[in-house]
N, C-alpha and C positions, 0 to 999 in steps of 0.2 A: 537539710533535706529539702529539695525543690520540687514543686508540683505545678501543674497548670491551675488546678482548683484544689482548695481545701474545703471540705464539707464538715461542718461541726454539728454533730448530733446524728446518731445512726438509727433514728426511728424511721417510720415510713417515708417521710419527706426526704430525709437525708439519703436513705438507701436508694430510693428511686432516682434521685438526682445523681448519685454516684454511678448507678447502673447505666443511665442514659449517657452520661459524660464519658464513662470508660468505653462503652460500646462504640462511641463515635471517635475513639482514639485519644482522648485526653488523658493526661497523667493525673490521677486523682488520689487524694488521701481522704479517708473517711474516719473521723475521730469521735470517740465517745468516752465519757468518764466511766461508764459501766463496762463489765465484762459479760459477754453474751455466751449462752442464752440467759436472759433475765426476764422476769415478768414486769408488767406495767399496769398501773391502775387505769382501767378502761372498761367500757361496756362490751368490748370485743366485737362489735358489729361492723362488718365490712359490707357496705351497700353495693348495689349493682354497679355504680360508677367505679368503686374501688375494684370490684371483680373484673371490670373491663381492662383496667390497668394490669392486673395480675395476668390476664389473658395475653395482653400485648407483650409481656416479658416472659411468656412461656410457662406460667404457673397455674393455668386453668385446671389441669388434671390434678395437680397437687392440692388445690383448694377444695376439690370435691370430697375429700375425706372429712371435712368439717360440716357441722350441722347446718342444714338449710331450713330455717323456720318457714312454715307455710301458713300459720295463723298468727295474727296480731290481735291480742285482746287489749281493749282499753276499758278502764274503770273510772267512773266519775267520782267526785268527792261524796256524792250521796249514794254510792254503791251500785249505780246502774252499769250494766255490762254491755259492751259492743265488741263482737268478734268479727274480724274481717279477714278475707283472703282474696287473692287474685282469682279471676275467672279460670275455671278448670281447663278451658281451651288455651289458656296462656301458659306456655311451657317455660317461659323465661325465669331464670333464677334472680330474685331481687335482693339477695343478700345471704351471707353466711356468718356464723359466729365463730371467729378464729381467735383463740387466746393470743394476746400480744407476745407471749413468750415464744410461740411458734411462728407467728407472722413476722415479727421483727428479725428473728434469727434467719428465716428463709430469705427474706429480702436482702439481708446483709450477705449471705452466702452467694446469692445471685449476682450482687454487685461485685463481689470478689472474683467470681468466675468470669465476669466481664472485664476484669483487669484492675479494679479499684484496690487500693491498699488500705486495710483496716488497721487503725491504731486505737486499741481499746484499753480501758483501765487507766486512763490518764486524763486529768481535768485540764481544760484550757483556762489559763489564767488571764491572758491579755491578747489583744490584737493591736498591731501597730502598722500604720500606713506609711509607706515611703514613696518616693517619686516614681519608681519603676516597678514596685511590687508591694505585697502586703505580707506581714510577718505574723505568725501565730506562735505564742509561747505557752507550752503546757508544763505540767509538773516535771516532765522528763525530757522534753525536746523543744528545739526551736525549728519551725518549719517556715518555708517561704513559698509563695505562689503568686499567680497573676490575679486571682480572685478568690474570695471566700463566700460560700453559701452558708448562711446561718440557719440551722434547723434545730435550735436549742429549746424547743418546746414551749409550753405555756409559762414556765418560769421566766423564759427569755432573758436569762442572766446576762449573757454577752450582748444581746440585742439592746438591753437597757444600758449596759456598761458603756457602749459606744454612742449612746444618745438617740437611738432610733425608736425607743419606746420609753415611756416614763410612768406607766400606771401598773397597778397590781392586776392580775387576772380577774376578770369580772365574776367568774363563777368558781365554786368549789364543789367537788364531788367526793363521795365516800363509797366504798364498795367492800363486800365480803363474799367469799365463796361458801357454798353449803353443799353437803351430800344429802341423799335421801329425798330428792325432789319427787313428789308423787303426782305431779301434773304431766300433761302430754308433752312428750319430748319436742314436738314440732311447734309448740306454742310459746311465743314470747309475749310478755305482758308489760303494760305501762299503766300504773295506778296513779291517777291524779289525786293526791291526798291534799286536803284543805290546808294542812300546815306548811306545805312546800309549794303551793301554786305560785307562779305559773309552771313550776317544774313538777317532778313526779318521782315515784319509786319504780324501779324496773326489776323485772325478773327475766333473765336471759339464760336458758338452758344451754349446756355444752355437750358435745359428743361423748365426753368421757364420764357422763353421769353427774357431774357437778352442775350447780346453777349459780350464776353471777347475779347478785342482788345489790342494788345501790340506790342512791338518791343524790340530788344536787340542789344548789340554791346560790343566791348572790353572796359573794365573799364579804361584802360590807355587812350584810345581815348576820353572817356567822361571827364576824369580828365584834359586832355590837351586842351579840348575845340574843338577837331577835329570833334566831333559829339555831338549833343544835342538831347538826346533821347526824352525828353519832347516835344521839338519843332517838332521833326520828327513825333511823334504820333499825335500831334495837326494838323499838315499839312496833314497827311494821312487821318485822320477821317473827316476833313472838305473839302476835295477835292473830289467832286462827281465822277470825272473821275478815281481817284485812286481806288475806290471800285466799279466801274461800277454802281453807284447809289444805292448800297445796304444800305447806311446809310443816305439817303435823309431825312427820317422821324425819324432818331435816335436822342436820347437825352442822354447826359452823366449822369451817376449815380455815385455820389461821385467824388473824385479828382483822378488825376493821381498819382499812387504810384509806387515806385521802390524797387527792391530787387536784391542782387548780386547772381551770379551763379558760383559755384566753380567747375571748370572742370579739375583741374590739378592733375588728378590721376597719381601717381608715384612720384609726388613732395611732397606728404603728407605721413608721416610715419603712417601706419594704425595699429600698435601694439606697445606696450611697456610692461614692467612688470605690470601685473594686469590691463592693459588697452587695449581695442579694439576701433577702430574708424570705423563708418559705415555711409552710406548715403552721403549726399552732403558734409559733413565735410571731407570725404575721397576723395573728388574730383571726384565723380562718375557721375556728371552731363554730359550728352552727349555734347562734344564740337562742334558737327556739328548742332544739333537741339535744344539744351538747355533743353531737357527733362531729368527728374531725378527721377520721382516717382517710376518707376519700379525698377531701380537699387537701390533706397533707400530701398524698401521693401525686395528685394532679399538679399542685403548685411546685412540688419537687421536680417533676418532669418539665414544667414550664420554666423554672429557674435554670435547669440544665440547658434547655434550648437557647435561652438568652445568653448564658455563660459561654456556650459554644460559639455563638455568633460574635460575641465580644472577643473571644480568642482568635477567631478568623480575621476580624477587622483590626485587632490590636487596640481597640478603643474601649477602655474600662472606666470612662468618665461617668460622673453622676448623670450628666445629660443623656449619654448613650444608654445607660442602664435604666433610665426612667421609663423606657418603653415597657419594661417588665412590669412595673407598677401599674401602668395604664392597662396592660393586658389583664392583670389581676382584678382591677376595678371593673373592667368589662365583663369578666367571668363571674365575679362574686359580689360586686358592690350592691346591685339592685336586690339580689336575693337576701343578702345580709340585712339590708334595711327593711325589707318586707317581713323577714323573720322577727325583727325587733317590734314592728307594729303589731303583728299577731301576738307576740308575747305580752305586750301591754294589754291587749284585749283579754287574754287568758288570765290575767291577774285580777279581773273583775268577776267575782263569783257568780253573780246572776247572769252575766253574759255567757260565761263558760257553761253554766247549767242549761241555758236556753239552747246554745249551739249543740251541746252534746245530745240533748233531746231530739233535735232536728236530725242529727246524724243517724240516730236509731230508726228514723222514719224514712230516710233517703239513702238507699244503698249506693247510688252513684256518687253522691256527695261524700259519703263515708269512705268510699274507695279513694277518692281524691285526697282526702285528709290523711288516709293511711299512706298513700304514696308520698305525700309531703313529709310525713314523720320519718319514713325510711330513706328519704333523700332522693327518691326517684322523680319527683315532680317539684317544680319551683313553688315556693310559698307565695310568689306573686299571683299565681292562679287563684288563690283563696281571696285575694284582695280585689278581684274583679267585682264591679258593682252587682252583676247578676248572681255571682256566687255568694257574696255577703248577704244579699236579699234572701236567698234560699236558706242561708245558714241561721239568720237571726229573726226570721218571721215564721 
């Protein structure tokens, strides 16, 4: 089977890449080892940036059926509360909580409607480059194309196999669903617990009455036994004081599940001859918040743009495709580095406590931090000298 592009991984990055490529007339195969619909371990938050992409591909009305949080509650390690929301005169939607089971399936169907061919339920075993094409070997098929877009997620199995990445994902997250949430349906919560700083425990309600609760931390800490994410989540969800009684009536649905988060943008090579890498596999998960859906969709769209240009020019060389990596760096590099600097600061308890105290006194500053957390503002804004002065004095 011959295609212009083979896209490996049918998550948000892969499906958006497939949709754009097929819409522009390319012959596209979208491959995934799973059979859809399927759920994915995730916070389920789609930020305003992600919603803008859904709007561009005609899914704005579809997205409106899902919960739109209006209040973001932050809790400090010493129990202080900060509730924030946008100005009531601001009618913009800053995000929705869309379960990945629904989001991923809808994006795939949209790509199929545009002309992409979905090949699901078969694992890609190897990729082989030849002089005039690139071959993909699955458990069932051999496929050939001009270019491969790797969207193989934070595990990045194939990306690592061909030598474009060589490290484990930096973060690990665990999540569990509950029913019986007694809190406000429009309020999502982030609890900065001492045991997981600079990360947090989250409570994200869903439209169907369930609530998504999870936590995350460094993979190396989990491997070395310095943090037990499963134990942290159990302690958090069973301690009424930790959640201000929100979960007193709550009951778990299913087991605790874990998933890695690859945040090492810059450590992964995002292009090679006839290959582009997008989404979590490219290390585009936000190292400060763990959010990755918006950057996955954006990078999938960008990868498709560069793939289409290569198809038009007939140049699939490493040098020609390097422009894609430069565009990724321009878009994400400075923000990723700023997020890492902020993360280091948040790891220092007395600095975190001082900053949180200032946020409770300065609504404008608190709103900026809230926008950074939900991905609407750049973390670089927090590193401005005037902002740091307000935050730490």
